[in-house]
N, C-alpha and C positions, 0 to 999 in steps of 0.2 A: 703380660710381655710388656705393653705401651707401659703400667702405671711404671713397672719399676722400669724401664727409661727414660720415663720424665723422670722418676728421683734421680736417677744416676745423670739427670741435666740437668737442675738444679744444685748438686753440691759441686758438678764443673762450672757452671755458669757462679758461682758463691765467689770458689779458688781464682778463680783464672780474672774475676772483679776483683779483689782486693788484692794481685799480683799488678794487671792494671794498673789502680789506681794509688796504688804505692804504698799498698796497708798487707803485713802480714809478708812482707818478707816476700822468696819469690815461689811465690803459688797460683803463678801462671805466666798471661800476658802471650803473645807472637812470637814467634821466631825469629830471629835475628833477617832483615829483607838479605835475597840472592842481589848476590852482590852486580851491579852497574857495570854493561862492558865500556872497554877502552874506548876510548875515541880522540881526534881533534876537538878540543871546544871552541865552534866558531861563536855559543849566545849565553850568557850568566842569565839567570833568574831570579831579583832580590825579593821579599814580602817584608811585612812588620805585621805581627798579627791586632795593632793598631798604632796609628801614628802619633798618639798624646801617651802622657807614660807621667806614673808620680813619681818621687822625691827617691832615689836608692834600692828601686823596683830593675832588678833582673830580667831580659823578655830574651827568648831565642829567633833570632832570624831562620827563615826557609830560605835557603841558597838550591838551587837547581843549575845545574850542567846539558847544555844539548851543541849535536852535531848538528851542521848544513844543513842536514836533513832535517832537522826538528827532530831527532832521536833522542831521546836523553842518556847521556856517558858519564861516566867515573872521572869524578872532581880533578881536577890539578893541582900543579900549586897555588896559591894566589895570596894577595894580603886584605886587610880591612881598612879602611881609608875614612874618620869620621871627619868632621870640617872642625867640628870645636872638643877633642877631649875633654875638655871641663866637662862639657855637660853630661856628653856620654861617649862611653869609649867600649871598642868590644876588645873578649876576652878570645884571642884566637887559640886556646888550646881547646879552651871548656865552650868554644861557640856559641858565646852569651857575650847578649851587652846590658856591659849596668854602668844607668844613669847616676850622675854623680851630685848635677848643680843646676837651679832654672835656664831653662833659657832654649833656642831651637839650634838642631845643629844636621846635614845632612848626612846618608853613610851609601859606600857606594862599596863592592868587592871587584877587586881586578888582577887576572895572573900574572902573576912573575913577569912573563915574557912581559907584557903588556899589548898580546894579543887579543883578549877577550876582555871586556869590562862589560856591569852588571848597571840597569837603569841607577839611578839618587836617589833613595826615600830620604823624607822630611822625618825627623822623629822632635817632637816636643817635648822637654819636663816642665810639667805647668807647680803652680803653687795654689795647694789646698786650705780653701776650710774650714770645708767643710764633707761628713760623706752618710747618705742619704741610703740602708740599703732595703732595695723593691725587689718581691716585696717583705714585709715585713717578718709574716709567720710564712709556713710552711710546712701541708701534710704531703708525704709522696709515699707508696708502695716499698718495701724496698724490694729492692733490682730493678731500681726505676730511678729517673733522674729532674734534675729542675734546672732551670739560668736562673741566678741571680742579677740583678745588676744592680749597682754602685753607684748611685746619682751623683755628680760631686761639684760645688759650689766653686769656684773661682774666685780669686781676689778680685779679677771683671765683673763679678758677680752671676758671671756665665752659667750653668748648667748645664754640664757634660754628662755623658754616659760615658761611652768608649775606651775611658783613663786605665791603662795596664793599673792592678796596684800584688797588693799581695792578703790573699785570702786565706783564713786560717779558724780552724773551725776546735770548738770544746775538746769533744768525744770521736774522734776515731776508730768508733770500736763500731759506732750507731754511726756513722756516714761520713766521704768523703769529700770537698769538698777539691774541684779546679784552677789551677792559677788564671783561667776565666770566669768564677764566681758561677760551676755547675757545680751542684750539690747533688751527689750520688748514695744514695740510702742503702744500708749494709744490711742493717738488724732493727726491730721494735723497741723506739726512744725516746731519747730527747737528746738536743743539742744547740748550740747555739753558733753563730758563725757573723767574724766580724772583716771587715775588708781596712787596711791600712797602705802609709807610706811613712816613711822616715819621720815626715813632722804631724802627720795628720791620722786620726783613724775616728769608724766611724762610732757615734757616740752609744748610738742604742743598735745592740746585734738582733740576728734572724736569728728565727728562733723553728729549727729544724724537729718537725716529728718524724718521725718513718716508722708505719703499721704495715701489720701482711696484708699482698695483695686481696683484693675482693675476689671474690666468685666463689657463690653461691652449689653447695653439696658434696663438696668438696674437699670435703673435712681438713686434713693437711695435709692433703696430696700435693698441694701447689707450693709445698718449701716456703721461701721466705719471700714469696710476693713471686717469685718470677714465673715466667708465662708459664701455660700448661700446656702442652701437643699431645694431640688427643687423634685418633683415625674415622675417617667420616663413614658411609655408609655404616652398612646391620652391626657394626662393631661399637662405636661408642656413640650415648648418645649425646645431647649440646647437655649443658650441664645447669643450664635456667630453664631449656623448656621444654627438656626429658623425652625429644626427639633428636629420632638420625636426622644427621646434616648428607646432604647428596650430593656431588660434584662433577661435572663433564668431565668428556676426555680433553676438552679444549681449555681446560683452566689447569695452572700449574700443578705442579705434582707436591707445592708445599704453598696452601693454600690460607690468605688472614684477610678475611672482609674488612669493614672501618666496625662496622658493629664486631668483630673477634677483637679489632685490634679494643676497645676501649675495652673488654672483659679477660686482656692479657692471654689469649688461646690461637694458636697454632691448626689448622689440620693438613696433615698425608693426607691427601687426594685419593683417595682408594679408586676410584674412575681413571687416570692416569694411565696410559699405555703400558707401564709397566710394573707400576704395581699392581694391573686386574691379571694380566700373565702369570705376577708369579707369589699372587691368591689365586691363583686358578688350579684346585688342585687334581682335575681330570690335564692336566698337563703335566704332572708330576711335582708339581710347587706345593703351594698353601701354604699357611700362614708357618706351620712348622720345618718348611727347607728351609737351609742354610741362605739359600737366592735372597728368600724374603729378609727374614735376620739380616744381611747386609744392606739392602735397600733400605731397611725399618731404620736401619743408625745411619746412612748419607742421608734421608732426608733431616733426622737431630741435627746431622753437620750442617745441610745450610739455613735452619732455625740457626740453630748459636751459634754461626760467623751473623746471619743479620744482623741476632742480639748487638753480637762485642761490635760489629763494625758504626750501629746508630748510637755504640755509649761512649765510643773511644772519648776517652778525657782530652786527646792531644784536639781540639778544634780548630779544622784549620778552613780554609777558604776552598773555594772550586776546588776540586782536584782531577786530571789529567785521567783520561779512562785508562792509562797505563799504568798510570798509580794505583788508579784502584783496582785493578787484576793485583797489582802487586800484593796491595795489600790483603784484598781475599787470599787471596792463595799462601799466605805467610799463615793468617790465620786456620786456614784448611789444613796445612801442615801440620800447625799446635795441636788442632783437636784432635785430627786425625792420630798421633800419637799416644791422645793419653786416650782416644780408643781401644788400640791396639794393645795398652797395659794396664784397661781397666777389663776391657769387653772379650778382650780372646776365647774364656769360654764358652760364654755368651754364643758370639762366632760358629765357634770350633763346633760347640753340641747341645746349643741352647739353654747353657746354662743361667739364671738368671741374676745378676751382678746383685751381694750382698751389701746394703749398706749401712 
């Protein structure tokens, strides 16, 4: 039963990641976020992914609206103002800043009635003479990611890293790269990545080799390197030690210790209060009961959501608790929709999914 769910999880993660990273069309990704409540805007918060950019680069600012009680509310009509539109200007339809020439500018947003205004943020478009990608060679497991850095040498001989550039990958069947230089592995193979702006590109591309995930004695059950989910107690053995793992009632329903994270393994804690109840045949349940099947799937959802949020290609600054809860909820909704479609017969009658 757990092996079948583990394989279903791999299939779902593969489709979801390809959708999240803009690969393969609409094959997953989170549901749209619930609409924010309306309210009187008292404060606008503006942030940029970086304050330095290459030439001819598009970047997306983050804009949030808050009421007097510091609760996030729906956006109201507003306008963007750039101190120097020759350097950079905001496309108000696409909500994207486009850089046009070298120099410095500042950007802010304000409501049309002038009642609220964001802080002013600086943006510098720098002249780049050379780009070096670090590291130049990367090996990563399918289903995992790694951040690349572009070291830019400027015209004043200064070397800086946090410059917004365009990242391009040669073979998007093997891996994808985000606008911040994070590479996500899809399938085993080799490809290359470069970083560039309109006037300069990295002379030497970074070589990306994607391999199957590690894991002893699991055969090909690990799918394309995605994490393995096992059930603790006298159910699943540790794939390396061949011993049963035991956790306490005080530990979470889903456990991943440091040594497990290194091996890409998650454990469903069979001693967690509700798990222990639903596995107890003497109390009318057991692993063949519908209650256990529902619980089993819910723990898989916990694992998938955590993996999805960690590997989100939209790398952002620290977000508020409310935003994090909203992101979590959107992912749960998306996964529950897939569960209802793919695992209905399993939930209702214990029929294992065919993959």
